[in-house]
Every structure is written in structure tokens, then in C-alpha cells.
N, C-alpha and C positions, 0 to 999 in steps of 0.2 A: 469514760464509758457512759454511754447514753442508756437510759432505761428503755425497755422495748416500746412503750407507748410514745415516748419522746422521739425515738428513732423513726417510728412509724409516721408520726406527724411531720417530721422533717422530710421524709421520703415523699409523703403526699404533697407537701408544698413545692417540692422540686418538680412535680408533674403539673403544677398549676399553670393555667394559661389565662391571659388577661386581654381585654379589648377596651379601647376607648370608645365610648358611645357618642352619638351625634350631639348630645347635650353637654359633652365634656366630662361626664361622669365615667366611672369604670365598672366593668363587669368581670368577674373571675369565676373560674370553675376548675374542678379537679375531675377530669373525665373518668378516671378509674373508680371514683366514688360517686355513684349515681345520685343525682339530686343535690350534690354539694355545690352550691353557687352562692355568690355574694355580689352586692352592688353597693357602691359608695362614691362620694364626690371626689376623692383623691385615690391615687394608686396605693399609697401606704395604708389608708383606711380600708381599702378593699382587701388588701393582703391580710390585715388583722381580722376583718370580718370573715374572710374565707377560712382562715386557720381556726377561728372559733367555731364556725359551722362544721368544719371537718372534725374537730374534737368532739363536738356534741353528737355528730353522726356516728362516730366510732363508738363512743361510750354507750349510746342508746343501743347500737347494734350488739355490743358485747352483753349488755344487760338482758336484751331480749333473745339472745342466742342466734342472731342472724349471721349468716356466713359473710365474712369480710374478705375483700381481695388481698392477696399476698403482695406486699410492696417491698422492694429492695431486700428480698430474702426473709422478710419478717412475716410470719404466719400467725396472726392473732387467734386463729381458730383452734390451734392445738393447746391442750392443757397438760401441764406437768406439775405434779405435786399439788393439785388443786388450784393452781394459778395459771394465768395466761402464759404461753411459751415466751422464751427470751429470743432475742435476735440471734441469728447465726453469726458466728465469729468469722471475720474476713481472713 
């Protein structure tokens, strides 16, 4: 069983897209998370940077009460028992 935030990050990474740039470096983005982009010299490093950026983006959004997009049936905007909602069971 994954914790809701872990499942959310996994779902976000499944939506990631990457491009190899002219200089041989990589750019990645998660279109459903506006502004979440990363750049790195290798694809693996770009993936790590993108995940870290997505995690920070979500945690800041939760802290500030910003609405977050629903991913893979996970709605982090709902609160239950004073905590962020859990993922829906498949």
C-alpha cells in the first residue's frame, strides 16, 4: 500500500515528458502541475530533479492551501479527520 502522497508523486511522474536539448542535456515537465520543470545533463538526473521539484510544488501548495489537480483518482484537496484525503481504492 502506498501512502497518498507517494501515490500522487508516482502518478505525477507517469505523466512526465522529457526532451533532449540541442546541447545534449535534458528538460522534463509534468504538464498537469503548472511550472514543474527540470533541467539536467542526464536523463536520470533530470528525472530526479523533476520528482524533487514536483514534491516541493505539492508540499508548498498543500501548506498554502492552493488547489491541486486530481491525479490517478487522488484528490489531495479533500480533508478527512483533519488530514489530507487518502487515495481511492482500486
